[in-house]
C-alpha positions in Angstrom: 0.0 -0.1 0.2 1.4 3.4 -0.9 0.1 6.9 -0.6 -0.8 7.3 -4.2 -3.3 4.4 -3.7 -5.2 6.2 -1.3 -7.4 8.9 -3.1 -8.1 10.8 0.1 -4.5 11.2 1.0 -3.6 12.4 -2.6 -6.4 15.0 -2.4 -4.9 16.3 0.8 -1.4 16.1 -0.5 -2.0 17.9 -3.7 -2.8 20.9 -1.9 -0.9 21.0 1.3 2.2 18.8 1.0 5.5 20.5 -0.8 6.5 17.1 -1.3 3.8 16.2 -3.8 2.8 12.6 -3.1 5.6 11.7 -1.0 4.7 10.9 2.4 6.1 10.1 5.7 4.9 6.7 5.2 6.9 5.9 1.9 10.1 5.2 3.5 8.6 2.7 5.6 9.3 -1.1 4.5 6.7 -3.0 2.8 6.5 -5.5 5.5 4.9 -3.2 8.1 2.5 -1.2 5.5 -0.3 -3.3 6.5 -0.1 -2.0 10.1 0.1 1.5 9.2 -3.4 3.3 9.3 -4.5 5.4 6.3 -4.5 8.7 8.6 -0.8 9.1 8.5 -0.9 8.8 4.4 -1.7 12.5 4.6 1.4 13.9 6.1 4.5 14.8 4.3 8.1 13.6 5.6 9.3 15.1 8.7 12.2 17.6 8.7 15.4 15.1 9.1 16.3 17.8 11.9 13.5 16.1 13.9 15.2 12.6 13.6 18.3 13.7 14.4 17.3 15.7 17.7 15.0 12.8 18.7 17.9 10.6 18.3 20.4 12.5 20.2 18.0 13.0 23.0 17.2 9.3 23.3 21.2 8.5 23.3 21.6 10.9 26.2 18.4 9.8 28.2 19.2 6.0 27.5 22.7 6.1 28.9 21.9 8.3 31.8 19.0 6.0 32.6 20.6 2.8 32.3 23.7 3.9 34.4 21.6 5.7 37.2 19.2 2.8 37.4 21.7 0.3 37.4 23.8 2.2 40.3 20.5 2.2 42.3 19.9 -1.2 42.0 23.6 -2.1 42.8 23.8 0.2 45.8 20.5 -1.0 47.3 21.2 -4.5 47.0 24.8 -4.4 48.3 24.0 -2.3 51.2 22.7 -4.3 54.3 21.0 -1.2 55.6 19.2 -0.7 52.6 17.6 -3.9 52.1 14.4 -3.2 53.9 10.9 -4.4 52.4 10.0 -0.6 51.4 13.2 -0.3 49.6 12.4 -3.7 47.6 9.9 -1.5 45.9 12.4 1.3 45.0 14.7 -1.5 43.5 11.8 -2.8 41.5 11.0 0.6 40.0 14.7 0.9 39.1 14.7 -2.5 37.5 11.7 -2.0 35.5 13.0 1.9 34.4 16.5 0.0 33.5 14.9 -2.6 31.5 12.4 -0.4 29.6 15.4 1.9 28.5 17.7 -1.0 27.5 15.3 -2.3 25.5 13.6 0.9 24.2 16.3 3.4 23.3 18.7 1.2 20.7 15.8 0.5 18.4 14.6 4.2 18.6 17.9 5.4 17.9 18.4 2.9 15.1 14.9 4.2 13.5 15.9 7.9 14.0 19.2 7.2 11.9 17.1 5.3 9.2 14.3 7.9 9.4 11.8 5.2 9.7 11.1 1.8 11.4 13.5 -1.0 9.8 13.3 -3.8 12.3 10.2 -5.7 10.9 6.6 -6.1 12.1 7.1 -8.8 14.5 9.7 -6.6 16.2 7.4 -3.6 16.1 4.9 -5.5 18.2 7.5 -6.6 20.8 8.9 -3.3 21.0 5.4 -1.6 21.8 4.6 -4.6 24.0 7.8 -4.2 26.1 7.3 -0.3 26.3 3.8 -0.8 27.5 4.9 -3.6 30.2 7.6 -1.8 31.6 5.9 1.3 31.7 2.8 -0.1 33.5 5.0 -2.0 35.8 6.8 1.2 36.8 3.8 3.1 37.2 2.3 0.7 39.7 5.4 0.4 41.5 5.4 4.2 42.3 1.6 3.8 43.3 2.9 1.1 45.7 5.8 3.4 47.0 3.2 6.0 47.8 0.8 3.7 49.3 3.8 2.6 52.1 4.7 6.2 52.7 0.9 6.9 53.1 0.6 3.9 55.5 4.0 5.0 57.5 3.1 8.7 57.8 -0.3 9.1 57.9 -1.3 5.9 60.0 1.6 6.2 62.2 2.0 3.9 65.0 -1.2 2.2 64.1 0.0 1.1 60.7 0.8 -2.4 60.0 4.6 -2.4 58.9 5.3 -3.7 55.4 7.1 -6.9 55.4 9.3 -8.5 53.0 6.7 -11.1 52.1 4.2 -8.2 51.5 6.7 -6.2 49.4 7.6 -9.2 47.3 3.7 -9.9 46.9 3.2 -6.3 45.7 6.2 -6.8 43.2 4.8 -10.0 41.8 1.2 -8.6 41.8 2.5 -5.5 39.7 4.2 -7.7 37.0 1.5 -10.3 36.8 -1.2 -7.5 36.2 1.0 -5.5 33.9 1.6 -8.5 31.9 -2.1 -9.3 31.8 -3.0 -5.9 30.5 -0.3 -5.8 27.9 -0.9 -9.1 26.1 -4.5 -8.5 24.8 -3.3 -6.6 21.6 -1.5 -9.8 20.4 -5.0 -11.5 20.5 -7.1 -8.9 19.0 -8.2 -6.6 21.7 -6.6 -3.6 19.9 -3.2 -4.0 18.5 0.4 -2.7 18.3 1.3 -0.5 15.4 3.9 2.0 14.0 3.5 5.6 15.4 3.1 8.2 12.7 6.7 9.2 12.9 7.8 5.6 12.2 10.4 5.7 14.7 8.6 3.7 17.5 5.5 1.7 18.0 2.5 1.9 20.4 -1.2 0.9 20.6 -3.7 1.6 17.9 -5.5 4.8 18.9 -6.8 5.4 15.3 -8.9 2.3 14.5 -12.6 3.6 14.6 -14.0 0.1 16.0 -15.4 0.5 19.5 -14.0 -2.9 20.6 -10.6 -1.6 19.7 -11.2 1.7 21.6 -12.7 -0.1 24.7 -9.3 -1.3 25.4 -7.7 2.2 25.5 -10.4 3.1 27.8 -9.8 0.6 30.3 -6.2 0.8 30.1 -6.1 4.6 30.6 -8.1 3.8 33.9 -5.7 1.5 34.9 -2.4 3.1 34.2 -3.0 6.8 34.1 -6.4 8.0 35.7 -6.5 5.8 39.0 -2.7 5.9 39.7 -2.6 9.8 39.0 -5.5 10.6 41.3 -4.4 8.0 43.9 -1.1 9.5 44.2 -2.5 13.3 44.4 -5.0 12.0 47.3 -2.2 10.1 49.0 0.1 13.0 49.1 -2.5 15.4 50.1 -3.1 13.6 53.3 0.8 12.9 53.7 1.4 16.8 53.6 -1.6 17.3 56.1 -0.4 14.5 58.4 3.0 16.1 58.6 1.7 19.7 59.0 -0.3 18.4 61.8 2.7 16.7 63.5 4.8 20.0 62.9 2.0 22.1 64.6 2.2 19.8 67.7 5.9 20.0 67.9 5.7 23.7 68.0 2.9 23.7 70.6 4.9 21.3 72.6 7.8 23.6 72.4 6.1 26.6 73.6 4.6 24.7 76.6 8.4 23.7 77.6 9.4 27.2 77.0 12.0 26.5 74.5 12.2 27.8 70.7 12.0 24.7 68.9 12.3 20.7 69.7 14.3 20.7 66.6 17.9 21.6 65.9 19.0 25.1 64.6 19.9 23.2 61.1 16.6 21.5 61.1 14.6 24.5 61.6 16.1 26.2 58.4 13.6 24.5 56.3 10.5 23.2 57.9 9.2 19.6 57.2 6.1 20.7 55.5 8.1 23.0 53.1 10.4 19.9 52.2 7.7 17.4 52.1 5.3 19.9 49.9 8.3 20.1 47.5 8.9 16.5 47.3 5.1 15.9 46.9 4.7 18.6 44.2 7.9 17.2 42.2 6.5 13.6 42.4 3.1 14.5 41.1 4.3 17.0 38.6 7.1 14.6 37.1 4.7 11.8 37.0 2.0 14.1 35.2 4.8 15.2 32.7 5.8 11.8 31.9 2.5 10.2 31.1 0.2 12.9 30.1 1.6 13.2 26.6 0.7 9.5 25.8 -2.9 10.0 27.4 -3.5 13.0 25.2 -2.2 11.3 21.9 -4.2 8.3 22.5 -7.4 10.2 23.2 -6.8 12.7 20.5 -6.4 9.8 18.2 -9.7 8.4 19.0 -11.9 11.6 19.1 -9.9 14.2 17.3 -7.6 12.8 14.6 -6.4 16.1 12.9 -4.7 17.0 16.0 -2.7 13.8 15.9 0.5 14.6 13.4 3.5 12.7 13.2 5.5 15.4 15.1 2.8 15.4 17.8 3.2 11.7 18.2 6.8 11.9 19.0 6.1 13.5 22.5 4.7 10.3 24.1 7.9 8.5 23.5 10.2 11.6 24.5 8.5 12.2 27.8 7.6 8.8 29.1 11.3 7.6 28.5 12.7 10.7 30.4 10.6 9.4 33.4 12.9 6.5 33.8 15.8 9.0 34.0 14.6 11.1 37.0 12.9 8.2 38.8 16.6 7.4 40.3 16.6 10.9 41.8 13.2 11.3 43.1 12.9 7.8 44.5 16.4 7.0 45.3 18.7 9.9 46.0 16.1 11.7 47.8 16.7 8.7 50.5 19.2 9.8 53.1 20.4 6.4 53.7 21.0 5.8 50.0 23.0 8.8 49.7 25.2 7.7 52.5 26.0 4.2 51.0 26.3 6.0 47.6 29.0 8.4 49.0 30.7 5.3 50.6 30.7 3.0 47.8 30.9 5.4 44.8 32.2 8.6 46.3 32.6 10.3 42.7 29.0 10.0 42.4 27.8 11.1 45.9 25.6 13.9 46.6 27.0 16.5 49.0 24.6 16.3 51.9 26.6 17.8 54.6 24.4 20.1 56.7 21.2 18.7 55.6 18.7 16.3 57.5 17.6 14.2 54.6 14.9 16.7 53.8 14.1 14.8 50.6 12.9 11.7 52.4 9.2 11.6 53.1 9.5 8.9 55.9 12.2 11.0 57.7 10.3 14.2 57.6 9.4 14.1 61.0 11.0 12.7 64.3 7.8 10.4 65.0 7.5 9.1 61.3 11.2 8.6 61.1 11.0 6.4 64.2 8.0 4.5 62.6 9.8 3.9 59.5 12.9 2.4 61.0 10.5 0.0 63.0 8.9 -0.7 59.6 12.2 -1.5 57.9 13.7 -3.6 60.9 10.6 -5.6 61.0 
């Protein structure tokens, strides 16, 4: 199938395409053309500069993510004090992000170099499946990390500590349900197809069938809408709990006739401010990473003209960047991890002198820190 066999595409191209009948699809190998939706035949080739920029970006992001997540896994697994049930979730997140970039960025760089998908139809489906699988696993691992922080900080001493068995059960459930939701496109419920930019593959959001769309409805709720609202909900109550605890400490200090129960260094930045920053950063980065895919998928279903080959690039770019800053948000913000990193790899260690671990939710107050230590040693 080629663009000149599609009358509708020809009509559009004759009036808008400076390349004549040449389209973004015409460089694609014949073996994948049966997977390409006719929507893409109306668009001229993308400027080669886009391929160069995306390829360069993916090389940088891929190297940083693979190295960063490998270091997180290595440090956590080789430091006895970090082998806690809660930290197993952080290791699983790093493992998922590591595998995602290890399998995602090389094929995309190759496609950017050739300016089209050259790895065949089968690998296109496998590529899209792996991206969906590791993305879903990362999202739900972040949900469980948030749930653990909520359990420790909001419920406090009344919370049931997370055990190693409980952590492993959550990890196994994350991978099982991610696999269950990512396999259906192989069996006819939606399908995996090339993106309009022809450098990556993903779910089919252009087919008009309601049966095909129903997969995206359910998948959007499962991997975007519910996780987003749960994370926002949890951090709202986490911040409220810490604020209430800080208020109690100030009142206690007033009764005791002292300025504060905290050290002078700890007073420089209040726990509420530190935790609000962490919460805001977590939610904002999560939203930035996965919203482009959500908008592209729903735009393809309900407003096809808005989805162009260039527009379809942003889903891959932002989602893969998520694998780069996850090690920073979920690992480097951990005081014990920073200490272990300074010991094992001094060249990569963060300078934490004079800081009291402000990036860690669980260490934001005296009481919650004590509870967290009990949970980690359980």
